[in-house]
N, C-alpha and C positions, 0 to 999 in steps of 0.2 A: 474305660470298661464298658462293655456291652450290657444295656439294660433291657434290649428286645433281641432276641435271637431266634431266627427262623431257618429250619433246615428241612429242605424237600417236602414244604407243605402243599398238600393236594386236597382238592373238593371237588367232587363228583356227584351231580344229580342226575341220577339216571344213565343216560348215554350223553350228557353234556357236562365237560369238563370245566367248571368255572374258575379254579386255579390249578396250575400244573407245576409240581415241584418247586416251590418258590424258596429262595434262600436269600436271607436279608440279615443284617446286622446293624443295630443303631445304637450309637454310644449314648451314655448318659449325658444329659445337659445339651443336647442337640435340638434343633428344629429339623425334623425329617419330612420330607414331602414325597408323597406317593400320587404319581401322574397316570391319567390313561382315560381313554375313550368311556362314554357311558356303555355298560356292560362288559367292560374290560376286565372285572374280577377284583376291584378297589374294595368295594363294600363287602364283598364275601371275605376278602382278607382280613378286613378289620374286624368283622364279627367273629372269625376264628381268633383273633389276637385278643379280644376282650371276653372270650368265653361264651359268647350267645349261640355259636354253632360248632360242632366237633368236626375235625378235619377227616377226610377218608383216609390219607396217608401223610406221614411225616411228623413233625413235632415242633413245638415253639416253646419258648419262655419268655414271660415278661416279668421284670423284676426279680429274676431268679426263680420261679415258679411256673407250672403249667398255667395257661390261662383260665382252665377250669378251677383252679385251686383258689380257695377262698382268699389265702395269703396273698396270691397275686391280685385277686379284684378289689382288695383293701387299698392297694397302692395305684390304682388308675381311676382317672375321671373320663367319661365318655359323652360326646355329643353327636348323636346319631343324625343322618341326613334328614329321614322322615319322622321327626318327634311329634308326640301328641302329648300335651299337658292338660292337667285338670283346670277347666277354665272356671270352676267354682272356687278356687284357692286364690288368695291375694299371691303377689309375686314373691313376698317375703317369707310367707308359708310355704310356698312351694320348694324354694330353695333350703329352707329349714328342713323341710321333709327329707330332702334329698341328702342333707346333712346327717340326720337320724340314721338313713339308710346306709351312710358311709361308716357308721359306728361311733357318731359322736354323741354326747348327752344333749339334754334339751337346751341348756343354757349356752353352751359351746356351739351348737347346732346355729341357734338363734345369733350370737355373735358373728360367726363365721357367714351367715347368709347375709347379714349387714356388710362385712366387707368385701364378698364377692359381688353383690350387687353395687356397691361403689365401684369396684374396680371396672365392671362393665358399662358403668354410665348409667345405671337403673337406681341410684340411691333414693330419688326422689319419687320413683315410681312403685316403690315396694308395696305399699298399702293399695293398690289398684287392683282389680280382679285380673288374672290372666286372660280370660275372655275378653277384655277390653284393650288387650295389648295388640299393636300392630304386628305384622308378620316380623319386621326388622327387630321389634322390641322383644318377640318371643325367641329369636335367634338368640340375642344377648342375653335372655333368661336363661335358656339352654346352656349357654356357656357358663353362666354363674353356676348352676347347678352342677356342671362338670367339675368345677374348680373348687367347690364349698368343702370338699373333704380333704382338701390340702395334699392331692395325690403328686407322687412321684414321676407318673407318665399321664398324659393326657392325649387322648384320642379325639381328633376333631374330623368329622366326615362332611365336607363342604360347609364350612362354619361360616362363610360370608356370601352364601348363595342369595340370601334374600334382604342383602344390606346395600344401602347407597354407597357412592364413593366415600363420604365422610365416615360412615359406619365401617367400611372395609378398612379404612386408615388405622380407626380406633382399635380394631380387632388385631391388626398388625403390630400395634403398640403394645397390646397386651401380650401376643406371643414374644415379643422381645423381652417383655418383663418378666415373664416365665422363665425364659432362658438365663437371664441374669440371676433369677433365684434358684438355678440349677436344676430345674424341671426340664423333662423330656416331652417334646411335642412331636405327636405322630400325626402329620396334616394329610389328609385325604382331598384332593382338590383337582377340578379341571382348569381353574383359572391360573394359567401359567403364569401371568405377570405377579400374581400375588407370591406364589411358590419362588419366583426368581428373587423376589426382593427380602424373604425372611429365613429361606432354608439354608442349611449348612450343606446337608446331602439330599439327594433325590433319588428316587427308582421310578422307572418307566414300565408300566406293564401293559401288554398288549394280548388279547385274546387268551388272557389267563397265564400268561408267562412273563416274567420279568426280562425285558430286552436289553436294558441300561441300568445301571446304579453306580453312584459315585459323587464325589465333590462336584458343585457347580463348575468350578474352574476346570477341573479335568474334563467333564463332559464338553465344556465349550472349547477346549483346546484344540481341537482337531481342524481339518482344513476348512477354512471360511470362505465366504464368498469376496470377490474383489470387484470394485466397479471401476470401470475405464471410460473416460471422456476422451472422445478423439474425432477426427474426421480423416475422410480419404480412405474410408474402407469400401473395397470393391466387393461385388456380389459373389466372385469366384473366391476371394479370401475369406468371405463370411462362411461361405459353403466348406472350405477346407478347415475352418476353426470349428465348426460344429461336429465334423467327424472326429475330431480330437477331444473336444468337450461337449458332450451331447446335451448339457444343461444349458450351454450358453444361451443368454437372452440378449436381444437387442431392441433397444428403443430410442429413437432419435439418434443423437450423438454419443449414447451411452450403451457399453457392454457390460453386463454382469455375468460372471463365470465363477465356478468353483474349482480352482486348480488344486493339487495335492500338496502344494506348499510353498515355502518362499522361492525355491529354485525355479519351479514350475511359473510363478508369477514372472518372474526375471525373464525366461524364456519365452512366455507369451508376449510381453511387451516387446521384446527383441523382434519376434516374428512379425508384429504388428509394423514396427517400424521399418524393417526390412521389405514389407509390402508396401511401403508408401505411405503409411499412416502418420499422422501428426498425433502426439501424445499430449493431452492438456492436464489430465488429473488421473493418479491412480488411487483408489481409495480402499483398503482392505476393511473388512467389517467382521467382528467375532462373531461366532455363531450364537444365536440367542436361544434361550430354551424352547422357544416354538419352533425355530429351525430344526432342531434336535428332535423334537417330539413328532412333527410331521414327517421327517425323513424315516424316523424308525417305524411310525405307523405304516407307511406306505411301503417299506422294505418287508416288513411283515404281511401285508396284504398280497404283495407279489409273490413272496415265498410259499403263501398257501393257494396261490393259484387265482 
């Protein structure tokens, strides 16, 4: 069952199109990753989904309601990328305050604040003033504030940007814990390795348009690169191969190329052997998320001139 539905969502600022006819569907209980370069439209999309800005056209539903509907807002938690917290409050006070904003009574807000701080590893820091928190601690504090209301959907905009490797690992563990609890996580990030490790499905956005979306294994199932270790490759044969495979790269005794499939790999090896090469190793490699991302972004740049 889809808990987030986006249909032709568009946002225009003057003559600039920040998001163009975006269509997405996110199933409940998934970790969904939104990827894109800086300025690609990721944050604009998230702000529309949490009801902070209105779309120019199109529509969306989060937990069954339009994002501006109070019934939707009561079911979401949100950690923005550029947050600012009240430095004069203690950590526990700030999280409890967000609990009250989420509709909890005072006692429940304090209890949930303690649980949320414990979840993000700040249980022993709750009595400190927020002004004395490091950037990484404030990032985890923001995550606690997003979770204190026990939301069904959690929107996280670059949640690990200020964290060290141990902190990023802790956040990944928290995201998986939320998934096990049946929560839906909408993760906006440019850290491809983070997304690859935790997300069930991803969408890649470029210049305000979704250029790919699906399960990671589906996106990675396309033609991958193959590395061939060999000797005896002549300059004439290398020139001939580059005409057939423009992306072919040669480094020492190793060729790297992206054929169209298994049959083409076999044809390539046969051509090399017929040309007098000795083949020592053929190593196919699955497309990484980074490979897919770079390819789609470059294709988009070429299409736009």
